[in-house]
Residue, then its C-alpha position, 0 to 999 in steps of 0.5 A: m168602350r164604355l158600355l150600358h146593359l139594361r135588363w128587364l127581368t121576364l118582360p113579357l110578363r111584365l107586359e101581361g101584368a100591364r095589360r090585366p091583373l094576373p093570378l098567383g104564380p108558378l105562372v108559365l107564358g107560351g100557351q097551354p100544355w097541350e099546345p105545340g108551343t114552347v115557352f116565353d116566360a115564367d115568372g120565379a116560382a116557376t124557374r125554381l121547378g126548372v121551367r125555362r124559356g123555350q121548353p116546350l109547353a109539355v115538358a114545361h107541365r111536367l116540371a109545374p104542373e100547378a102553375t098557370f099557363l097563360p096565351a102569349d102575344p108575341a106581336h105584343y112584345r115586339a111592338a113594345m121592345e121596338r118602341a122602347l129601342d127607337a127611344l134608347a135610339a135616342f141617345t146613341p146609335a151605337l144600340e143592340g137589342e132583341v126585338d124577338p120575343a123568343g130570342p134568347t136576349f129578349g128584354r136586355a138592350l146594350l148602349g155604347i155610351e163613350g163620351l155621352d157625357r158631355l151631352w147628358g151628364d155622368e154615368p149615373t145621370l145618364v142612366g135616370r134620364v134613359a130610365a125617364a125615357l123608358a118609363p112610359l114603354l116598358p113596365g117596370p125599370p130594368r136593371a142597370g150595369i156600366g163596364g167596359t166591356r160586353f161581359g162586364a156590363g152585364v154582370a153588373a146589371a145581372v148584380a145590380g140592386p136599388p139605390v141604399g136605403e130603399r128596397l124597390a128601385p123608383a122608375e127614374r133610379p133604376p138598380l145600377a152597378i158600374v164598373p169603375a173606368g178602366g183596363p182589364e185589371v179594374e173590371a177583373a178586380f170587380l169581377a173577382p168576388l162574385p160568385i163562378r155562376l155568373l160566368p156563361a159556362d155550361a152544366v158540366a164546366r160548372e160542375r167541375f168548377r165545383l169540384l176543383g172548389l172554385a167558388r169565385i169568378g177570381d179563383l178562375a181568373a187567378l189560375p193560370r190560363s195554360s192550365v185551364v186550357a189543359r183542363f178545359g179547352p178552349l171553352g176554358g180559355a175563354l172563360h178564363d178571359l171573361a174572369s180577367g177582364h178580356d172580352g172581345r166581343a164588339l157590340v152589334p149596332r141594332r142598325p148600321v151606323d152610316r152617321l152619327r148627329a147630337e144636337a144641343g139647344l141654346d136658351p136664350p139664342v145667341e148672336t154672338f160667336q163665341p157661345l156658338r163655338f163652345v157648344l160645337r167643341d162638345l158636340c165634336a167631343v162626344l161624336c169623335a168620341q163614338l167614332a173612335a171607340r169603333g175604330s170610324g172616322a169621318t169624312v163628312a161633317t155637317l153643321e146645321l144652325f137653326p136660329e129662333r124663325g126663319p130657315g136655317l143655314r146648313l154647312v156641309q164640308a168634306l174632310p181631307e181624310p178619315v178622321a175622329r180626333a175632336p180638335l181637328v174637326e172643330r178647326i175645320l168647322v169653325a173657320r167655316l162658321e166664322a166665314a158664313k153669316p148666322p141668320g139671326p140668334i140661334a137658338r139650336l146647333g146640330l152636328e152630323l158625322d158619317g162612320r162608315t169610313p175606318e179612321s186611317g192616315t194618309q202618306l202623303g207622296l214626296f214626287t207624285p202629283q196630288s190633287a189639294q196636296a197643298d190642303r191635304l199637308a196643311w191639315q195634316l200639320a195642324g193635327l200634328t200641332l194639335r197632338f204634340g203642341a204649338g212650337r214643336l214642328w218646324r220646317a225648313a223655308l229658302g231664304d236668300p241663296e247669296a247670303a254670306l252667311p249659311e244661316d241666312r240662306v235658309a230660315w226655320r218656320a213652324a210648321a202650323p197651319a197658314g197665319e200661324e206660321g213664326t219664323r226662327r235663323 
């Protein structure tokens, strides 16, 4: 699954700076040193002196006595991040983000962007549109990274720089680094030349890396995993997996994803069937790619047609089994669309799929009666035909049992949905 990682460095300080001018650094945000609070944020000068988020303010004062200590407004930071996450949810429901300013990942967001190119363009274009939507909500552009795993996307965001030839990144083009699409070996090749400090290792492991002369992520990945586990324990094995492009940590949506929805505008509005089918195909592909990336399948599809004037048309279609294959969903919705009568020129098309059920096939019983068995069989045959191609699946049908020649007693018919069958003997 392709993931987009967005990171706003020192976001609480940025939010404070957007409300009022800040003094010169070092700056520590959280309150005064004598107050029983912790550090919410610190600028680069204070960080170089050893100040870290979550430290008691008294400890931060001992490390940086010359720093200016500023009061924090957690409610303001939370509200700003919630507005930003709500804006990101318009791009994809597969969205993870922390809204607690005291949380360790505050100022970061992770988006599942698998299949979104059909709606928003290629990955750089998508990032530009995301940055434009966030520009009025959060100060300054985020660092953006795209990869196939959480770790790869996060590292890409950490090393992202401004566009070539520019010292600062404009709001519409944030710093972006992209791990090429591919398997773990592609991600490992991207990570290999990067410094090993980007791995989430503790201080003891970092010191061991230094003593062993391991300076790059690729140096660790080149070692046998068993040797790394023997030296560093289970933590070493996890770090070796990350360095090798393996990261099994899944995206955890901010809100449970029960339904996926996508819409497309039609300008000018259309009255004929083929343009509607073309747009429907793209919507099915986008939503099914999102479902497949999470291992889910849709059991109900809802198609909405919005005309220029007057009430719209809403078609709700139950699917025989949980499915995340776009051609199957498109096929059954096209049949419903052909039978329906759109209410005038259509200006907007919307598709919603529920995504609460794991995708799984269903084995039909041979002798056990089942409800709607013919329809379920036709659905499965349609799926096999789309997967393997027309003319590849055949089934036997009884012919003339009294025929003199055996080949006339049975006919082979193409195992395709009704209306598309062919016959051969």
